[in-house]
C-alpha positions, 0 to 999 in steps of 0.5 A: 792300495793296502799300504802307504809309506811316509818318510818322517824328518825332524823339522828345522824349527822343531817337530816332525814333517811326514811326506808320503811316498808316491802320493801327494800328502804332507803333514806335520806335528810337534811330537810323535803322538800328534804326528800319528794322529795327523798322518791318519787324518791326512790319509783318511782325507786324501782317499775316498771311503773304502779305498783307504790303505789299511797300513800306514808305515812311517820311516824315520830319518835323521841327519847329522853333520860332523866336523871332519 
């Protein structure tokens, strides 16, 4: 695996939640710089040495609800 993708959402209580696509990794942080560090750490902990993806892609999503 050369890349791993995460979908990042704003948490209802504040901060961010990142969920990996196709791999059981979920992490959270209060801000974007901390999220970057948490995602890197989670990826390195999940994969065996030498099998870690070389690229981590973060896809940010945001939900808005508007009155009709």
